[in-house]
N, C-alpha and C positions, 0 to 999 in steps of 0.2 A: 252655197259654199260649202256645207255641210258634204252635198255629193257630189260637190268638185273634190274636197279629199278622198271621201269614200272611193271615187271614180282612179283618183291619180294616185294610188296610195303609195306604190311600186319607186313610182318615178318621183314622190316627195322624199320617199326614205333614199333614194339614191342622190338626191342630192345634198341631205342632212349629212348621209356618211361622208360624201367628198366634204365637204365642207367641215366636218369633225375633225376629219385624216388631215386637212390640209392645217386647219386649227393645230390644232393637235402640235404638226412639226413647226408651226409656228412659235408656241407657246413653248418649247423645249427650248428655245434661245435664250429665257429666262430674261431677268431682268438687265437691262442696256444703258449706258449711261446716254447724255446728248452726242458726244463725240461719236462713241460706237454706235449712234443709230444714224449720224450722218455717213458715216462710211458705208452702213448697209444700206440706206436709202439709195446712195448713188450708187451701190453695185445691182441694188433689187431692180431699180426704176426701169431698165431696159427691157427685162424680163416680165414686167406689171404691165409695162407699153405693148410688148409683142402677146400678152395673155389679152389684153382689151383690144390690138388689133383683128387677131384673128376671131375673140366673141363679136365683135362688129361683122365682119364679113359673114362669119357662121350663120349669124343673125338675120340679117341680110338675104343670104342665101334659103335660108329657111322658111322668110315670107315668100320668097318665087318660088319654091318647092309646092307649097301651100296651097297655090294658085293651080297649080299642077293637079296635085291633089284632087281640088274641088272639082278638075271638069273629070276625073276619071270618078268620082262619086257620084255624081250627075249623069255621066256618060252610062252607067252599070244600068244591066235590065230588072237588076233587080231595087227596091223602092227600099229608102235606105232612112231610117228613124231619125229625129229632128237629133238625138243624143249624138249621133257622130256628129253633125253639122255643128256641135255646141261643141263637142270636143277640139274640133278643128277651130272654132272660134277661140276656145280657151288656151289653145297655145298659139294663137297669133297674137290674143292680148299678152299674154307672159312675153313672149317672144319681141316683141314691141318696146314692153318694158325695159327688156333686157336691153338691147338694142339702144335707145336711150340711154339710158344712167350708164352704161360700156362708153357711150360716146362721149357723155358730161364727163365721167371719170377718166378717161383717155388724157381729155384734155385739158384735163386738171392736173393728170401726173406728168405731162410733158411742162407743166410750170418750173423752172430751175430754182428751185427751193433752197437745195443744198448750198449752189450761190450767195444765195441773201446774206446780207452781213445785219438786216434788219429783224431776222427773227429770232428767240434768244434761244442758246442752245438746248436747254432744257426741253422746251419741246419739239425738238424732233425724235425725241425716242414718242413722244405721244404720235406724231406724225405719221411716224415708221410703224406702230402696232395697226392705227387708222388705216393705211395703205395695204396691209398684210390683210385685215379682217375685209376689207372692203371684196379685196382680189378673191379672197375664199368664198365670200357671197355668193361675187359674178360666178364664178369655177361652178358651186352648187348649183346654180340657177340655169345655168346652162346643161348640167345634167340631166335636171329637171326635164327641161325642153327635150332634149335628147330622147329622153325615155318614153315622154308624152308621144312626141312623135311616132317612136318607133312602133308604139302600142297600137296609135292609129293608122298607120303603114301592115302592122300586120294583120290587124281587123281588115282593113280591105284585101290581103290580098285572100285571107278565110275565105271571104265572100264575092269578089270580081274575079280573083285567080283562080282558087281551088272548088268554088260554088258550094261551099258547104252552107247549110244553115246556121242562124248567127242570131244574136239577139238583139241586133241593131237595123233586121231585118223586118221589113214588117208582114205577118203571117197574110196568108189569103182571105182568111175570118177579118182581120182589124182591117184589108185594103177597103172589103164589102160592108163594115160597120162606118168608114170615112163617107163612102158614095152614100148610103142611106143616111147619114148624118147631112151630110152635102144636100142633098135632095128634098129634106125636111127644112132644111134654111132657108134655099130658094124658092120653096114651096108657100114659108111665111109670110 
């Protein structure tokens, strides 16, 4: 976990900054009454649904693109270290989690709660704040995924396209050491 945080520091900071900017804009509204919250919910639900729809589509596309990235990674003449594949796995994990949570939220946001007469008016301000916080978290998480993907693609471009030495490539010495270990293990 600590290594994940260390390797993805920029992506996580980007997601946190996104979350804070959106949250700051939301909290600038101040306290609202239940009736104001109903009107604001009616106004904002279309935008939140569009955000959820966009994140679901983007997440599904990113998962498909990760397969292409793996094809490029395995097809390179350079032998990539396991760290590269673990980075791709982490992107896939977070992206899948984001996809599932956003899809669930999309369905929940489509429930016509503002038309309900069963929900007490005082609850609408809580529902409003919760929906805005959730949309901020989803947006921040999407930024994390995009920045992690950018970093991985940048590394592949440096390794495959520009053929630069990189920390993700095994050196010839490391390859020779692996071969010796494999020989020793097969002789044992």
